[in-house]
N, C-alpha and C positions, 0 to 999 in steps of 0.2 A: 504493500500500500504506500509506504514511504517512497519507494523507488518510483512508483507511478507519479506521485506528486512532484518529485524532482524532475521527471521527464516533462511533465506539464509546464513546470516553471521554466525549463530550458526552452521549450517551444515558445512560450510567451516572450522570453528574452530575445529569441531569434526573430520573432515577428517584429518586435520593437526595433531591433537593429536594421531589419529590412526597411522599416518605415523611415528610420533616420537616414539610411542611404538614399531613399527616395526623396526625402526633403533636401538633402545635400545636392542631389542631381538637379532639382528644380531651381534652388537658389543660386547655384553656381553657374547655371545655364542661362541666366538672365542678367541684363545690364540695366534693367528698369528698377531703380532704387525703391520706389513705392511698392512694386510687386514683390520684391525680395523681402522687404520688412513685413508686409502684410501676410505673405505666405509663411514666413518663419514663425510668426506668433500664432497663427492658426494651427500649424503643425506641432509646435511646441506644446500647446495646450492639449492637443489630441494625444501625442506620443507619451507625454508625461502623466496623462489621465488627471489633469488639473482642472480646478474650477475657473481659474483665470490666468492670464499671462499678459505680460507687458514688456515693452522695450523702451529704454530711455537712452537718448543720445546726448553726447557731451557738447555743450556750448563752450568751446575752448576760451573764447574771449572773456566771458563772464565767469568761467570755471563753475558752471552750473549744469545739472542734469535736467532734462525736460522729457515728459512723456510724449513719445512720437506715435507709438502703436499700442493700443490697449484692447485686449479681448476679454470680455466679461460684462456683467450687468453694470449699467450706469457708467460705462467706461469714459464717455465723452467729458464727464465732469472733471476728470484728472488732467485734461490737456492744458489747463492753466497753471498747474502746480510745478514748481521748480525746487530742486534741492541743490544746496551747495556741496562741493566735494567734501566728503567726510560726514555729511548729514544723512541720517537714516541708514538703513542697511545697504541700499543701493549706492548711496554716496560713499560709504565706507569701502564697498567692493570696488568702485571706480577709482578711489584714491589709492587703495592698497594693491589693486590688480589681482585679487584672490577671490576664488569662489567660496560661497558659504552654503551650508545646509542647516536650517533652523527648525527644530521640531516644535518649539513653542515661542512664537514671536512676542507674545505679551510679556514674557519674562526676559526678553533680550533688551538691554539698555540702549542698543542702537536703533531699535524699532521706532519708526516715525508714524505716529497714529493719525496724522492729519489726512492722509490719503484715504484711510478707512472712514473717517468722519465725513469726508466730502462725498463718498460714493455709497455709504451705508453698507459697505462690505466688511466682513470680519475676517481678517487674515490670521489664520491659526498656524499653518506651517508654510515654509517658503524655501525655495532654492534661488539663489541669485549668482549669476556668473558674469564676469567682465567680458565685454567685446573688445578684443585687442588684436592688433596686427604688429608683431614684434613687440616693442615696448610702448607703442602708441595705443592709448585707450580711446575707443570710439563711443563707449557707453556701457550699458548693462542690459541683460535680459533676466527676467524673473518669472517663475511660475508659482502660483499660490494654491494652497489647500488641495492635497491629493483627494480624489473623490472617495466616497464611502467611508469617510473618517480614517483612512489609512494614512501612513506617514511616508514621506519621501525617504529613500535610503541612499547609501553610498553608490550602489549600482545606478540609481536614477541620476545622481549627480554626475557620474562619469559619462553617461550617455548625453546628458544635457550639455556638458562641457565640450564634447565632440561636436555637437550641433552648433554651439556658440562659436567655436573656433572656425568652422567652415563658413558660418554666417558672417563673421567679421571680415573674412577675406572677400566674400561676395559683396558685402556692403562697401568696402574700400574700392573694389573694382568698379562698382556701379557709380560711386562718388567721382572717381577719376574720369570715368566715361562722361558723366554729366558735366563736369568742369570743362572737358574738351569739346563738348558738342552743344552746350546750352548757353545762350546769351545771358549774362548775369543780370542785366537791367530788365529785360522783358520776359525771360523764362522760355523764349522760343528757341528753336534750333539755329545754330550758327550757320553762316553762309557755306563754309567748306563742307560741313556735314550734309546740309540740304542739297548742295550740288551733287555730292556723291550719291545720295539717295535718288535724285532725279535721274542721274545716269543709269542707275540700276533698274529703275522702274521703266524707263524708256526702252532699254534693252529687252526687258522682260515683255513689255507690251508688243514689241515687234516679233519676238520669238513665239509668243502664245496667241498673237492676234487678239489682244484685249486693249481697250482704250486706256489712256492716261491723260490727265489734265493738269494745267498749271494756272494758278491765280496770282497776279501781282497787284499790289495796292500801294497807293501813294497818298499821303495827307495833302489835301488841297491847301494851297497858300501857306505852307508850313512856316515859311519865313515870317509871315505876319503873326503867327502864333508866338514865335520866338521874340519878335519885336515888341509885341504887346505884353507878354507875360514873362519874358526873360527865358533864359535857358532852362531854369527850373520848371517853368510852365511847359516848355517844349518837351522836357523829359517826362513830365506827368502825362502829356498827350500820347507819347509813345507807349508808355506803360499801360495806359487805359485802352489804347487801340489793340495792343497785344492781348490784353485780357478779353476784350470783346471777340477777337478772332479765335482765341482758344476756346471760349465758352460756346460760340456759334458752331465751330467745327465739331465740338463734343456733342452738341444737341443734334447736329445734322445726321449723325448715325453712320457716316462713311468712315473708312479708315484713312484719315487725312493726316498730313504732316505739316504743321505750321512752322514757318521760319522767319528770321529777320535777314533780309537780303543785304541791307546796308542803309545807314541814315534813317530816313522815314519810310523806306520801302519794305513792305512785308510780303510774304509769299505763302502759298498753300499748295502742296503737292497732293494730288488726288489719284492714287492708283486705281486702276480698273473702273474709272469714272468717265462717262462721256461728256461732251461739251454742254449738253442741256443741263445735266446735273451740276456741272461746274458753274455755269452762269446762275443757276438757282442759288447755290451757296454764296457766290459772290454778291448777289443782290441781298441776301439775308444779312451778310456781314455789313454791307453798305448801310442798310436801313438801321441796323442795331447801333452802328457808330453814330449815325446822324441823330438818333433819339436819346443818346446817353450823355448827360452833362459830365464834365470833367472838373472835379474840385481842385482848385489851385489856390492855396492859402484860404482866404475868406471869399473867393469868387468862384463862379462856375463858368467854364468855357465850353463852347460847342465847336466840334470839328466835323468836317465831312471828308470823304475819301473818294478817289477815282479808282476803278478796278478794271484791269485788263485780263483777258483769258485766252490762253492758247491750248490746243488739244490735239491729241493723236487718236484716231487716224484722220480726223476732219482736215487737219492742216499738213497732212503727210507730204504733199508735194513741196512744202516750204521748209520741212524739218529734216536735217541730216545729222544733227548732234544736239547736245543739251544747250549749247550756246544759242542755237536757233530757237529752241523752246523759249528761252528767256527773251530773245530779241522780239519774237512775235508778241509775247505778252506785253512787253514794253511798248511796242508799236500800237497795241490795242489801248494802252494807257493814254497815248497821245491822241487817239481818236476821242477818248473821253474829254480830254482838255479842249479839243476843237468843238466839242458839243456842249461846253459850258461847265464841265466838271460835275462832281457828285453824281456819277452814273457808272454803269457797267457796260463794257464793250467786249464782244468776242472778236478776235482778230479777223479782219477781212482785207483782201488785197485792194489797195487804193490805186 
């Protein structure tokens, strides 16, 4: 009977290890930081059979930890909470770089009760592990309360540490990728990354005989915005426009890639999307920009944009490379300017 129990326990451990390997495959196979973090915390909660899990990232400048991803009841309430390095169990783990397993949190002097008070959650047992690459601390991950009133044990901690180590590498890779591809001001993809993706999608469109479209937008009379509100106002307009583009693209439902081409020019790559759908999205972006006031200090500014669209295979005879794609969208932009701006134009040969 005892040996049977031991076999069952071994089977359970094997199953957990396979799950951990599955988690590692998922998180190391993606460069999307939000996806990595969200997947990690969902799977950590599942694999560790915990009631809740959370991930805190380190704000190096202020030397504070903040909740980035939380899985459990009333989790959103914790997003405003910050811990100084050394404060609470997570703060201690981040400062010391050591994992901890705590069977009774209420009796541990490091326990920070405010998180429980804010969420009405009662933390009984806890494992907390540092996220680190080399000596660099990225944050901490923690799982709370093993289900069915069981306790976390040393085996749990070892498995959790393995997952955290892999996660830290995946997070750092995703962060570096984000820094290399995302424009810091607007949060949209940088020109070099956007152009590379445009090249890939154009090549794929020709090989598989599927459409691909490109949207280029330009703020109307941007110099007047800068002259009237200063460069701070101009920056606010760029950030607001980027936000509208990102939100509109997300609502549109297509798998689009928004980017900052340069200055006040923004672009959207639309794989497997024909010219009609591209014009439809361009018009939605234009209308949304036109209707949204931009707060600049104690004032509200209004901007409009002109939008040019080029598309394959509609413009096949004019497109031989990605530069032609951009050129046609730019020429469509000039059509908008000839028509009085604040409009959308699909490229047409003049």
